[in-house]
Each structure stands twice: as structure tokens, then as C-alpha cells.
C-alpha positions as CSV (number, residue, x, y, z in Angstrom):
1,M,64.1,99.5,106.7
2,T,61.0,99.1,104.4
3,G,59.5,96.2,102.6
4,G,59.0,94.3,105.8
5,P,61.7,92.7,108.0
6,A,61.9,89.8,105.5
7,H,63.4,91.9,102.7
8,A,67.0,93.1,102.4
9,Y,66.0,96.7,101.4
10,W,67.1,99.9,103.1
11,T,65.3,103.1,102.4
12,A,67.4,106.2,102.6
13,D,67.5,108.2,105.8
14,R,66.5,111.7,104.5
15,S,66.8,113.5,107.9
16,T,70.3,114.7,107.1
17,E,70.5,117.3,104.4
18,L,73.0,117.4,101.6
19,V,75.1,120.5,100.9
20,D,75.3,122.3,97.6
21,L,79.1,123.0,97.4
22,T,81.9,122.4,95.0
23,V,85.2,121.2,96.2
24,G,86.7,124.7,95.6
25,E,83.8,126.4,97.4
26,L,84.3,124.2,100.5
27,L,88.0,125.1,100.7
28,A,87.1,128.8,100.3
29,E,84.6,128.6,103.1
30,R,87.2,127.0,105.5
31,A,89.8,129.5,104.5
32,G,87.4,132.3,105.2
33,S,86.2,131.0,108.6
34,D,89.6,129.8,110.0
35,P,92.5,131.1,107.9
36,Q,95.2,130.6,110.5
37,R,94.3,127.0,111.3
38,T,96.9,124.5,110.0
39,A,95.3,122.7,107.1
40,L,98.1,120.5,105.6
41,I,101.4,119.0,106.7
42,G,103.5,117.1,104.2
43,T,106.6,117.2,101.9
44,C,106.8,119.0,98.6
45,H,107.9,117.3,95.5
46,G,111.7,116.6,95.6
47,S,112.1,117.7,99.2
48,A,112.2,115.8,102.5
49,T,111.6,119.0,104.5
50,P,108.1,119.1,106.1
51,V,105.8,122.0,104.9
52,R,102.9,123.4,107.0
53,L,100.2,125.3,105.3
54,S,97.3,127.2,107.0
55,Y,93.9,127.2,105.4
56,G,94.6,130.8,104.3
57,E,97.9,129.7,102.7
58,L,96.4,126.6,101.2
59,F,93.7,128.6,99.5
60,V,96.2,131.1,98.1
61,E,98.3,128.3,96.7
62,A,95.2,126.7,95.1
63,C,94.2,130.0,93.6
64,R,97.7,130.3,92.1
65,V,97.3,126.9,90.5
66,A,93.8,127.7,89.3
67,T,95.2,130.9,87.6
68,A,98.0,129.0,85.9
69,L,95.7,126.3,84.7
70,A,93.2,128.9,83.3
71,R,96.0,130.3,81.2
72,L,96.7,126.9,79.7
73,A,93.3,125.3,79.2
74,D,89.6,126.1,78.9
75,R,87.1,125.7,81.7
76,G,85.8,122.1,81.8
77,S,89.1,120.7,80.4
78,Q,90.5,117.4,81.8
79,I,93.8,117.9,83.8
80,A,95.7,114.7,84.5
81,L,97.7,114.5,87.7
82,W,100.4,111.8,88.0
83,A,102.3,112.1,91.2
84,P,102.9,110.5,94.6
85,N,101.5,111.9,97.9
86,V,103.2,115.3,97.9
87,V,101.8,118.6,99.1
88,E,101.3,119.7,95.5
89,W,98.7,116.9,95.0
90,P,95.8,118.4,97.1
91,I,96.8,121.9,96.0
92,I,96.3,120.9,92.4
93,Q,93.1,119.0,93.4
94,Y,91.7,122.3,94.8
95,G,93.2,124.4,92.1
96,A,91.5,122.4,89.3
97,A,88.2,122.6,91.2
98,L,88.5,126.4,91.5
99,A,89.3,126.7,87.8
100,G,86.3,124.6,86.9
101,M,88.3,121.8,85.4
102,V,88.1,118.0,85.8
103,L,90.9,116.3,87.7
104,V,92.1,113.0,86.2
105,A,93.7,111.2,89.1
106,L,96.4,108.7,88.0
107,N,98.4,106.0,89.9
108,P,102.1,107.1,90.0
109,A,103.1,103.4,89.5
110,L,101.4,103.2,86.0
111,P,103.6,101.7,83.3
112,E,104.0,103.8,80.2
113,D,101.4,102.1,78.1
114,D,98.8,102.4,80.9
115,L,99.6,106.0,81.4
116,H,99.3,106.7,77.7
117,Y,95.9,105.0,77.6
118,A,94.5,106.9,80.6
119,V,95.7,110.3,79.4
120,A,94.6,109.8,75.8
121,H,91.3,108.2,76.8
122,S,90.4,111.0,79.2
123,G,91.2,113.6,76.6
124,S,93.5,115.4,79.1
125,T,95.1,118.6,77.7
126,I,97.7,118.9,80.5
127,L,99.7,116.2,82.3
128,L,101.1,117.4,85.6
129,H,103.7,114.8,86.8
130,G,106.2,114.0,89.4
131,D,109.8,113.5,88.4
132,V,110.6,110.3,90.4
133,N,108.5,108.0,92.5
134,R,110.8,105.7,94.5
135,D,113.1,104.5,91.6
136,Y,110.6,105.0,88.8
137,P,111.6,107.7,86.3
138,M,108.3,109.4,86.0
139,A,109.6,112.5,84.1
140,E,111.2,110.3,81.4
141,V,108.0,108.3,81.0
142,A,105.8,111.4,81.0
143,T,107.9,113.0,78.3
144,R,107.6,109.9,76.1
145,V,103.9,109.7,76.6
146,A,103.5,113.4,75.7
147,A,105.3,112.8,72.5
148,R,102.7,110.3,71.5
149,I,99.7,112.6,72.2
150,P,99.4,115.6,69.9
151,G,98.7,118.9,71.8
152,L,99.3,117.5,75.3
153,R,101.2,119.8,77.6
154,C,103.5,117.9,79.9
155,I,104.5,119.9,83.1
156,S,106.7,118.7,85.9
157,L,105.8,119.6,89.5
158,S,109.4,121.0,89.6
159,D,108.3,123.7,87.3
160,R,107.8,126.5,89.8
161,A,106.0,128.7,87.2
162,M,102.9,126.7,88.2
163,W,103.2,128.0,91.8
164,C,104.2,131.6,91.1
165,A,101.1,132.8,89.2
166,R,99.6,136.2,90.2
167,V,96.6,135.5,92.4
168,P,93.5,137.1,90.9
169,D,90.7,138.9,92.6
170,P,88.5,136.1,94.1
171,A,85.6,137.4,92.0
172,V,87.6,136.3,88.9
173,L,87.3,132.7,90.1
174,D,83.6,132.8,90.9
175,D,82.6,132.2,87.3
176,A,84.9,129.2,87.0
177,V,83.8,127.4,90.1
178,G,80.5,126.3,88.6
179,S,77.8,124.0,89.9
180,A,78.0,121.2,92.4
181,D,76.4,119.0,89.8
182,E,79.3,119.3,87.4
183,I,82.0,116.6,87.1
184,A,84.9,117.2,89.4
185,M,87.0,114.1,88.9
186,L,87.8,111.1,86.7
187,Q,89.0,108.0,88.5
188,Y,90.4,105.1,86.5
189,T,89.4,101.8,88.1
190,S,90.2,98.3,86.9
191,G,87.5,96.2,85.4
192,T,87.3,92.5,84.6
193,T,87.7,93.0,80.9
194,G,91.2,94.6,81.0
195,R,91.3,98.3,80.3
196,P,90.4,100.5,83.3
197,K,87.2,102.5,83.1
198,G,87.1,106.3,83.6
199,V,84.6,106.9,86.5
200,A,83.1,110.4,86.4
201,L,82.2,111.8,89.8
202,R,80.4,115.1,90.7
203,H,81.4,117.8,93.1
204,R,78.2,117.1,95.0
205,S,79.1,113.4,95.4
206,L,82.6,114.0,96.7
207,V,81.8,116.8,99.1
208,N,78.7,115.1,100.6
209,V,80.3,111.7,100.9
210,A,83.1,113.3,102.9
211,K,80.7,115.3,105.0
212,L,78.4,112.3,105.8
213,T,81.2,109.9,106.5
214,V,83.0,112.1,109.0
215,E,79.8,113.0,110.7
216,A,78.7,109.4,111.0
217,A,82.1,108.6,112.5
218,A,81.8,111.5,114.9
219,L,85.3,112.8,114.4
220,P,86.7,115.1,117.1
221,D,86.3,118.9,116.4
222,R,89.0,120.2,114.1
223,P,90.8,116.8,114.2
224,V,94.5,116.2,113.3
225,C,94.2,113.4,110.7
226,M,96.9,111.2,109.2
227,N,96.4,110.2,105.6
228,P,98.8,107.5,104.3
229,L,96.4,106.4,101.6
230,P,97.3,107.0,97.9
231,M,95.9,110.3,96.8
232,F,94.9,109.0,93.4
233,H,92.3,106.8,95.1
234,T,89.0,108.2,96.2
235,A,89.8,106.9,99.7
236,G,92.8,109.2,99.8
237,C,91.6,112.3,98.0
238,V,88.0,112.2,99.2
239,I,87.8,110.6,102.7
240,G,91.4,111.3,103.7
241,T,91.4,114.9,102.2
242,L,87.9,116.3,101.9
243,G,86.8,114.6,105.1
244,P,89.3,116.6,107.3
245,L,88.5,119.7,105.2
246,W,84.8,119.4,106.1
247,A,85.7,118.9,109.7
248,G,88.0,121.9,109.7
249,G,90.9,119.7,110.6
250,T,94.5,119.2,109.7
251,I,95.8,116.6,107.3
252,V,99.2,115.0,107.8
253,L,100.0,113.6,104.4
254,V,102.3,110.6,104.1
255,E,104.3,110.6,100.9
256,R,105.7,107.1,101.3
257,F,104.3,104.7,103.9
258,V,107.0,103.3,106.3
259,P,105.5,102.1,109.6
260,G,108.2,103.4,112.0
261,P,108.4,107.0,110.7
262,V,104.6,107.1,110.5
263,L,104.2,106.1,114.1
264,E,106.7,108.8,115.1
265,A,104.8,111.4,113.1
266,M,101.5,110.3,114.7
267,R,103.1,111.0,118.1
268,E,104.8,114.3,117.1
269,E,101.7,115.8,115.5
270,A,99.3,114.5,118.1
271,V,97.3,112.7,115.5
272,E,93.7,111.9,116.5
273,V,92.4,110.2,113.3
274,L,94.0,107.6,111.1
275,F,92.7,106.6,107.7
276,Y,93.7,103.1,106.7
277,V,93.5,100.1,104.5
278,P,94.2,96.7,106.2
279,A,97.8,96.4,104.9
280,V,98.6,99.8,106.4
281,L,96.9,99.1,109.8
282,S,98.5,95.7,110.0
283,A,102.0,97.1,109.4
284,L,101.5,99.7,112.1
285,V,100.2,97.2,114.6
286,D,103.2,94.9,113.9
287,Q,105.7,97.7,114.1
288,Q,104.2,99.1,117.4
289,R,104.4,95.7,119.0
290,D,108.1,95.6,118.4
291,R,108.7,99.1,119.8
292,A,109.6,100.1,123.4
293,L,107.9,103.5,123.1
294,P,104.3,103.7,124.0
295,A,101.8,103.6,121.2
296,P,100.3,107.0,120.0
297,Q,96.7,107.2,121.3
298,L,94.1,108.0,118.7
299,A,90.3,108.8,118.8
300,V,89.3,107.2,115.5
301,I,90.8,104.7,113.0
302,M,88.6,104.4,109.9
303,G,89.0,102.6,106.6
304,G,88.4,99.5,104.6
305,A,89.0,98.8,100.9
306,S,89.4,95.1,101.5
307,P,88.2,92.6,104.1
308,V,89.3,93.6,107.6
309,E,89.9,90.7,110.0
310,S,88.3,91.1,113.4
311,R,91.6,90.3,115.2
312,L,93.2,93.3,113.4
313,I,90.3,95.5,114.6
314,D,90.8,94.2,118.2
315,A,94.6,94.7,118.1
316,A,94.3,98.3,116.8
317,T,91.7,99.1,119.4
318,D,93.9,97.7,122.2
319,L,97.2,99.3,121.0
320,F,96.0,102.8,120.0
321,G,93.0,103.2,122.2
322,A,90.8,104.1,119.3
323,N,87.3,103.4,118.0
324,V,88.0,101.4,114.8
325,Y,85.4,101.9,112.1
326,N,85.0,99.7,109.0
327,L,83.9,101.3,105.7
328,Y,82.5,99.7,102.6
329,G,82.1,101.2,99.1
330,Q,83.7,101.5,95.7
331,T,84.9,104.2,93.4
332,E,81.6,104.4,91.6
333,L,80.0,105.5,95.0
334,A,82.6,108.3,95.6
335,P,83.5,106.0,97.5
336,V,81.5,105.2,100.7
337,L,78.2,103.3,101.0
338,S,78.3,102.2,104.6
339,L,80.3,102.3,107.8
340,T,80.2,101.2,111.4
341,R,79.6,104.0,114.0
342,P,80.3,105.0,117.6
343,D,77.0,103.6,118.9
344,D,77.5,100.2,117.3
345,S,78.3,97.2,119.4
346,I,81.8,95.6,119.4
347,E,80.4,92.6,117.5
348,D,78.9,94.8,114.8
349,R,82.2,96.7,114.4
350,R,84.2,93.4,114.2
351,H,81.9,91.6,111.8
352,T,80.0,94.1,109.7
353,V,80.6,97.1,107.5
354,G,77.8,99.0,109.3
355,R,74.7,100.7,108.0
356,P,74.3,102.8,104.8
357,L,75.1,106.5,105.0
358,P,72.2,108.9,104.9
359,Q,70.6,109.7,101.6
360,V,71.3,106.4,99.9
361,D,69.0,103.5,99.2
362,C,70.4,100.0,99.4
363,K,69.2,96.5,98.5
364,V,70.6,93.0,98.2
365,T,69.4,91.2,95.1
366,D,69.5,87.7,93.6
367,P,72.2,88.0,90.9
368,A,70.2,85.7,88.6
369,T,66.7,87.2,88.9
370,G,67.4,90.8,90.2
371,R,64.8,90.2,93.0
372,V,65.4,91.5,96.5
373,V,66.4,88.6,98.7
374,A,65.4,88.0,102.3
375,T,67.4,89.5,105.2
376,G,70.3,87.4,106.1
377,E,70.5,85.9,102.6
378,V,73.6,86.5,100.4
379,G,73.1,88.4,97.2
380,E,74.6,91.3,95.2
381,L,74.8,94.7,97.0
382,C,73.2,97.5,95.1
383,A,72.9,101.2,96.0
384,R,71.2,104.3,94.7
385,G,71.8,107.9,95.7
386,Y,73.4,111.3,95.2
387,Q,76.9,109.8,95.4
388,Q,76.8,107.3,92.5
389,F,78.9,108.0,89.4
390,V,77.7,110.0,86.4
391,H,79.0,107.5,83.8
392,Y,82.0,105.5,82.6
393,L,83.7,107.9,80.2
394,H,83.1,106.9,76.5
395,D,81.4,103.7,77.5
396,P,77.6,104.0,77.5
397,E,77.2,100.2,77.3
398,A,79.2,99.6,80.5
399,T,77.4,102.5,82.2
400,A,74.0,101.0,81.3
401,A,75.1,97.5,82.4
402,A,76.0,98.8,85.8
403,L,72.6,100.3,86.5
404,D,69.3,98.5,86.8
405,P,65.9,99.9,85.6
406,D,65.3,101.5,89.0
407,G,68.6,103.4,88.9
408,F,70.5,101.2,91.4
409,L,74.2,100.7,90.9
410,H,75.1,97.0,91.0
411,T,78.4,96.9,92.9
412,G,79.5,93.4,91.9
413,D,80.1,92.5,95.5
414,L,78.2,89.8,97.4
415,G,76.9,90.4,100.9
416,A,73.9,90.2,103.2
417,M,71.8,92.7,105.2
418,D,70.2,91.9,108.5
419,D,66.9,93.3,109.7
420,R,68.6,96.4,111.2
421,G,70.2,97.3,107.9
422,Y,73.7,96.2,108.8
423,L,75.7,94.9,105.9
424,T,78.2,92.0,105.8
425,I,80.5,91.4,102.8
426,T,81.0,87.8,101.8
427,G,82.7,87.9,98.4
428,R,82.6,89.2,94.8
429,L,80.7,88.5,91.7
430,K,83.3,90.3,89.6
431,E,86.7,88.9,89.2
432,L,88.8,91.8,90.5
433,I,91.7,91.1,92.8
434,I,92.0,93.7,95.6
435,R,95.6,93.8,96.8
436,G,96.2,96.2,99.7
437,G,93.3,98.4,98.4
438,E,94.5,98.3,94.7
439,N,92.1,97.0,92.2
440,I,93.8,94.6,89.7
441,S,92.2,93.2,86.6
442,P,93.1,89.5,86.1
443,A,92.4,90.0,82.3
444,H,95.0,92.7,82.0
445,V,97.7,90.7,83.8
446,E,96.8,87.6,81.7
447,Q,97.1,89.6,78.5
448,V,100.6,90.7,79.4
449,L,101.8,87.2,80.5
450,S,100.3,85.6,77.4
451,E,102.7,87.6,75.3
452,H,105.6,85.7,76.7
453,D,106.8,83.0,74.2
454,S,106.8,80.3,76.9
455,V,103.2,80.8,77.9
456,R,100.5,78.8,76.1
457,E,97.6,79.6,78.4
458,V,97.3,81.6,81.7
459,V,94.8,82.2,84.4
460,V,95.3,84.9,87.1
461,V,93.5,84.7,90.4
462,G,93.6,86.3,93.8
463,L,94.8,84.3,96.9
464,P,94.0,85.3,100.5
465,D,96.8,87.1,102.3
466,H,96.9,88.2,105.9
467,R,98.6,91.5,105.3
468,L,97.3,92.6,101.9
469,G,93.9,91.0,101.8
470,E,94.8,89.3,98.5
471,I,97.9,88.7,96.4
472,V,98.2,88.0,92.6
473,A,98.8,84.4,91.5
474,A,99.4,83.2,88.0
475,V,98.6,79.7,86.8
476,L,100.3,78.8,83.6
477,I,100.3,76.1,80.9
478,T,103.7,76.5,79.3
479,T,105.6,75.3,76.3
480,H,108.6,74.2,78.4
481,R,109.7,74.1,82.1
482,D,113.4,74.9,82.3
483,Q,115.2,76.1,85.4
484,G,115.2,79.8,84.5
485,L,111.5,80.0,83.5
486,K,110.2,81.7,86.6
487,A,112.9,84.4,86.6
488,D,112.2,85.0,83.0
489,L,108.5,85.4,83.6
490,V,109.0,87.7,86.5
491,D,111.3,89.9,84.4
492,H,108.7,90.0,81.7
493,A,105.9,90.9,84.1
494,Q,108.0,93.6,85.8
495,S,108.8,95.3,82.5
496,R,105.1,95.6,81.5
497,L,103.1,95.8,84.7
498,A,102.9,98.1,87.7
499,R,104.7,96.6,90.8
500,Y,101.5,95.8,92.6
501,Q,100.2,93.9,89.5
502,V,103.1,91.5,89.2
503,P,102.2,88.0,90.4
504,A,103.6,87.0,93.8
505,R,103.0,83.3,93.3
506,W,103.5,81.2,90.1
507,Y,102.0,77.8,89.4
508,L,102.0,75.3,86.6
509,A,99.0,73.3,85.3
510,E,98.4,70.7,82.6
511,Q,94.9,72.0,81.9
512,F,92.2,74.3,83.3
513,P,88.8,73.4,84.6
514,V,86.1,74.8,82.2
515,T,82.4,75.2,82.0
516,P,80.4,73.3,79.3
517,T,80.8,76.3,77.1
518,G,84.5,76.3,77.5
519,K,84.9,79.2,79.9
520,V,87.6,78.8,82.6
521,Q,86.3,78.4,86.1
522,R,88.5,80.8,88.1
523,F,87.0,79.7,91.4
524,A,88.0,76.1,90.6
525,V,91.5,77.2,89.8
526,R,91.8,79.2,93.0
527,D,90.4,76.2,95.0
528,A,92.9,73.9,93.4
529,I,95.8,76.2,94.6
530,L,94.4,76.4,98.1
531,Q,94.0,72.6,98.3
532,G,97.5,72.0,97.1
533,R,96.5,70.3,93.8
534,I,98.6,72.6,91.5
535,T,102.4,72.6,91.4
536,E,104.1,75.9,92.4
537,L,106.8,77.1,90.0
């Protein structure tokens, strides 16, 4: 800490050095040093049979993909990946990195219009897609999107030509790998104004966040790690994938999270580390309590993405015998800013998100003035370091707005810092709803609902939920209130929104509370729901 104990300002710990590696180079290093070690366990697209790949095999498969991509697109091209958590996902992630291309990671639940927007906005030249995700016909949707974007090549993961390319001499790939300062990935993250922003992240950011996070958590040597997190999120493809890669460990990739089978896999594979969001951990705790079999014993459980109740941390610690670490960050920070650690007290693990990682400055500022607040005082969390995003794609105004004159990224989250540098999250300045780790833009949901003939005005807010952190609630001023209105609204929402974006609760209002300038006060709408002053539909 600097600036005196009265100031909420953390100066970066420079004692831990950063590494100068691309994602592809890190994989090549692990394959060279430990080629027989199991690197990845999961299921391939369209198959329920588990696949096990060693580091040597994983590298060969990634080289095949890199070769295939190089035949289809130029170095530096954007390659969109739209698929669930199958083995092909990390292979393509590594293959794109080895080919010197930018991976555009897309949510497999995206509706057609949102998929079209992300692929077109990113300038992707190739769309690699799954065929089906649960009951969602991804292949059909991808084909329709490709027809709307001239020049886009649409390739199914079922097309085995992608995986049968001749592997070149490794020297051929050396020129493609490029610099750690180049952009490795685009992540689309919801904003408060509707359309998602394309967050550009460097190789250096991804590799070093993974390195410093697993080092701070003191993972076991060559750990077996279970990753049930969506790969299209930085939590899944950075912490849950590059973290074990840095540690020389094994990833058990979960295609579809179902608590019972996941617990069985944890036991069968002797899993030592579990990555989580609260909804996942809560489901595992509840499932284990109902089982006669003893709980799998873990070394480390680490995650975050939304507020984690202390009782959930206590329950997971008791059941699984693990140290439970709480992370905080966001996509723009690739994604981790801080975490609790092995030497932290139980109280710090239960009630804080720990201290900042090495090599990052952190401060808490008054949102109105930008001045650093006193320790213990609530303000906006801001961070500056190697891991922050490069820019929002095609949006220089939003990029400039996110950074202050000193180069700090303003997270939009409210919190406090104590005199030891420990952070506590208290709320958000921005209006995002975070449901089970998924960022949801209220404005986007409102836009869709407002297109229904019966909706005159609509406000969408997040409500607290024990399992998911928050759920989506819609408050409507309608033209009529007949018996079938709710079912009609739900059908409309489901036809236009991803499943996780559809409101779980529906309310009716006569008017909305507004500011003197006429802006709806979302917090007042939310408070009215919680206080029972709005009628539920």
C-alpha cells in the first residue's frame, strides 16, 4: 500500500516477473517438457465417449487445426468459435494461437440475430460451430447467419477435414505464432446500452493472468482440475484452461453441467482443483448432501463471477475438505484482479475477494469526483496493469470512457479496500445483471420485450437469488391484462432471447419512478419489488 493508510490505493507488487509467451508457445513448452502427461479429458462433439489427450497429442491436434486455418485465412484473421464445452474447443483455441489468428469466443446459446451481430462486428472470416447444443439447432442457425455475411466460411465441428490436416514442420508455425503483445482473443461482453462490446485481449494478458492466479492459489503440482465453466467466458478458457496448462496439470472438461455425474467424475478422476461460479458450487453442495457416497476430497476450489455467500464457502469447505478461494475481476481484466489466498484468515476468505494479483495497481475512487477515497470507504474499483484490455473493437469512445487519464480501467463495480489491500465488493455502478456468471444487459432485454404489442413500457432489473446470484425480472406497463398475457410474453421472449436472458419473474406497474430529468430509477423499481409494492403477473 502507498499513499498512506488513509488512502484506498494499492501499488503493484513487482517482485513476481511476467513471462513473455503466447498461448501457443505455452502449449508447445508443456508438450516439449512433459509430452506423456494427460492434458485434457472430455467428450468430442457429437459423442458421449470420453477422450483423453496427452500434452504431446494435444499439441499435434492443435497444429493440425493451425494448418487447416492457415489454408483458409490470413495470419491475424478473426476466427469465430460457437460451440459448447467439447474437446475441440481448447484444441481450436490453441490452434488459432499457433496460426497467429484471433479467436472470437461466442456463447453457444446466442440467438440468430446476436450471433449475426457478433460474427459481422468482429469481421470473422470463419465460423466454426457445433451442430446442436442441448435442443438448439446450431448448424441450422449458423448456416442462416453465413448466408447473410458475404465471404464467411461456415464449418461444422463434424467436418473432420479440420482435424486431418498434415502436420507441418514446427518451424513452419514459428513465424505465425508472433508476439505476446498481439491480440489473442475477442470476448463479447454485455454492456448497459444493449449491444455487446468486443473486448480485445493480448496473449501476454491471458498467459500471465493464468500464471499469477494459479501461483497465488498455490495449486498442487501438476493438478487434476475440473472445469465446468463455459469455455466462451474468460473464466473457462483462461483460468480453467490456461491455468492448468501453466501448472502442467490435467483438465477434466465438463460439456454439460449436471451435479451428479460431475461429482462422480471428480471421484473417478481424483480431481484436486475445482473451478466454479456460485450456481455450480451451490448445486454440487446440495447434490452431495443428498448422496450416501462420501464427498470427493479436493485441495482447492476457486472461482467467483458473482457474489459468493459465506455459508456456501463454509459448506464447500466442510464437504470437500478444500481451501475455497474467491476471485474478483471482469472480462476487461482477462479476467482476474484479486483473489483470496492460502495464508488468508477464514474471515478474509469468507468476506473479501482478497488482494490484487502481482503487477497490477488498484484504487477505489469517488464516482463523482474521481478522487481516491479513504480505506474502508465505498467507491468504484479501478485497476491498471498488463492484463487490461487493448480496446473495445470499433468503439474508441467506449474505450476512452472506460479509462481515466492515469490509465486505470474503471470497472463499474463498487467496493472498499482496507488498510491491508483486501477488497470487498458491495454493488455495481453499471446496470448489468449477473445471472450465474452470465452478464445480461437490461437494455437488450427491454428492447426485445418492448416489441411486443401489449407492452407500453418496460424496465428490467436483477433480483437477488440464492442459487444464481441474480435473476432477471421484467416490470411492465401494458395495454391490457388478460389471462394469457404472461404466457404470450414468455413465448415472445424465448423466441428472441437466449435462455438465460428470459425473465424469470414478471410484474405489472401503473407507472415508473423517475428522476427530475425523466430517467427511470432502476434501483427504486427493484426496491419496490423486494418490498412487495408491485404486483406479480
